[in-house]
C-alpha positions, 0 to 999 in steps of 0.5 A: 469516517475513512482515512482514504475517503473511498468515494463510491461514485469516484469512477477511476478507471486507472489502467496500469495494465503493466503494473509490474513493469511500471513499478518494478514489481512493487506489490505496494502499488498493486494493493493500492490500486483500489484507492486510486482517485480521480476526484480532486477533493478526495486527493486534497483530503488525503494530502492533508492527512499525509501532510500531518504525518510528515510534519507532526512528530509521533503521528506515524507511530500512532498510526502503526500502534493503532493498526496493531491494536485493531489487528489484535482485536479483530478476531474478537469482532468475528464473534460479535454475532455468535450466541454460544459458549465461545461468545460468552467467554469472549464477551468478558473482553469487550469492555477491556478492548473498548476502554483501552482503544478509546483511551489510547486514541484520546491520550495519543491525539489530545497532545497533537490536536492543536497541530492537526489539520487533517479532517480524518484525524479530527473526526477520529479524535471527536469519535473517541472524545464523544465516547469518553464523555458519554454516560455509557462509557463512564459506567463501562469504565467503572466496570473495567477499572474494577475487573481490569487485572483479572480480565487481562491477567489470564494467560494460561490454565492448569488442567487436571486429568484423573486416570483409571488403572489403565491410564485412561482419563475418566474426568478432567477439569481446570485447576487454576488460572495463571498469569504466566504462559506455560513453557514448552517441554521440547528440548530443542525449544529450550536450547534455542531459548537458553532456558534449562530451568524447570518450574511449575509452568514447564510442560513435560509432555504435550496433550495428544488430543490437541495434536494438529492431526485431530479432526475438525469435529473432535477439535470442536468437542475439545474446544467446547468442553474447555470453553464451557469450563472456562466460562464457569470459572470466569462466571463465578469470579466476574460480573458481566456487563448487561446484555444492553451494555455489551450490545452498546460496546459492540456497536461502538467498536464497530465504528472503529473498525469501519476505517480498519482497511484504509488504516492498514493502507495508510500504515503501508504508505507511511512505511514507503514514505519513511524509506524516502525520508531515511535517504533524504529524498525530497518529498512534495505534494503536487499541485493539481494541474488545471490545464493538463500541464505536467511539470516536475522539479527534481523528480527521483525515480521510485524504484531507484530510491528504494534500491540506491543512495540519493547520491547515485540517482539523477533527478529530472526536472521537466515540463510537459506543456499543456498544448503538447499532446505527444513528446517523442523521446530519443537518446542513447541506449541505457541513457535513462529514458525508461527510468524517466517514464517509470518515474513519471508513472510512479509519481502519478500513482502516488499523486492519485493516492493522495501521497507525497511524491519524491520530488522538490516540486510538481504540478500534475494533472488528474489522469483517468488512465495510464497506459504503458507499452514496452518492448521488454514486456514482449521480449519473450515473444518471437519477432512477428508475434511481438510486432502483432502484440504491440499493434494490438496493444496500441490499438487498444490504447487508442480505443480507450484513450481520452483527453485525460489519459496518459500513455507511456510508450517504450521502444515500440516496433523495435521488432521491425525495420524503420521503414515499416515502423515509422509510418505505423508509429507516426499514425498512432501518434497522429490519432492520439493527438486528435484525441488529446491527453498526454503521451511520452513516446520513446523511440530509437527511430529518429526518423520520427523526429524528422520529416514524416508527414503524419507527424508534421500534420500534428504541428504544435501538438508534438514536442521533443525530449532527449537524453545525452551522452558524452563518449560512453558517459550518460547524463541520465538527464532528460532535456527538451528538444531533439537529439542528434541522430544516430543510435550511439552504436559507436559509443556503446561498442567503444565502451565494451572494447569492440572498437 
C-alpha cells in the first residue's frame, strides 16, 4: 500500500532544471520531485486521496497524528533485527506500539469510512481491521491490557552508587523505576521553567560519565551496563511475548512502515493545502487534457498565495489551444508575465503530484518535462557569457523536447540587440513548433510578433498573449492577442518622476 502509488515503471523525466526560480526557492517542490508522475491512473488515485482530505473533516488531523506516531515508533524498528541486550529491552515495547497503532487507525477511520472514496485509505483501514480480527492480535491485546500500565509508565530510573573512602564508585545499581521524569538541577533551567521547588526527582548534579565528551566505546559500555540492569528489572516483573509472537508483531508493524515515506509527503502536502484554504484561495483538481489543450480559470500564483492576501493577487483565466505550439507573450515590464509562467509551472507541478491547484477550474496535459530559461538566472554573468549560456540552454531544450513537453522561456536574449536576438529566437520557436509540445515565450522584442519569416512559417502553431498597462497602472492580467508595440519606457519613466 502506498498513498502516492509510486509506480516504478512510471518513467517521469520531469526536468525542473531551474526549480529555485519556478517555485521561488520552495523546498517543498524539491522534496516532491520524486513523486512527479506521468501516469494518468496514478494521478487519479492521488486526486481521490486529496479530495477526501479536502472534504472529510478530521482526516487532515488523522494523517498528521499518524505521521507523528510512526515518527515516534521509527527508532524501535531499527532494533528489529538486533539480538542483544538493547533489543531484549525494546522487545517489551513492541506489543504496546502494535496495539496502540492498530487501535488508533481503526478507531479514527471507522467513523469516516462511509465517506471515504480513496483506495489508499480503504486499504489502510482494511489492513488495520484485519489485524484487529486476527487471533494473534487478540492474544497480544490480552497481554497488552494486562501489562499496559507498566509498559508505558517507566519514564526514569533511580540509580544508586556505593562509594569507597576516596569517593570512588565500587558498585552501582537501579534502585527504582519511576513514573515521573527527573528534573534538571541546572539553575538557569529552573529559572526558565519557573520551577524552584525541590523534591526526590530533582537532579542535584549530573553524572559526568555520560557527558557528551565521553568516547564511543566508553558510552557503549555505560549503555550496555544500564540496559542489562534494566532488562533484569523488567524481566522480573513482566512476562514477555513468545519469540513467535514478537516476530509476528514485527512483521505486522513493518507493513505500516511501508507507506511511511509517502505518508510524510502527504502531511507536507496537507500543510501546503491548508495555506490556500486559510486564505480562501479556490482549489480544484484539474481534468486531464486528452488533446494537449491547457486551460485555467482564476489561476492564482503559488508564491504570491503564500506571501500575500487573496485580495492582493490577480488571478488569470486563459486557454492555450491544443493546435498552438508556441505562445509569444509581450507586455510592459513588471506587468505580471513572469508571475504568470511561474504560476503555470507550479500548477503543473501540483497537478502531476495529484494535488489540487490554486484555481477555480482547470484542464491540464500531462507533461514529460518542463523547461524554463530565464534572464534572471543569468543576471550575474557578463553579457557575452550570458548570451552564450542562453544559447546552450535553448539548444539543450530542443534536443530533449517532445510533443508532451512544456517550455517556459522568460526574456531570452536580452543581452543582445533586437537585430541579433529576433532571428535566433524565431529559429528556436520554429524548431520547437516542428516538434510539437507547448511553449510560452516571453519577450520584449516585439518584432517577433510582426514580420519575421520564420515565425510566419509556423502559421497557426503560433499564438499571442499580452499584458496591459494604463499609464503607470498594470492590470497583471494575461490577455489573448498581440500587445501594442513599444517598451512602455515612457510610462515607467513617468512613474519614477523622470519625465
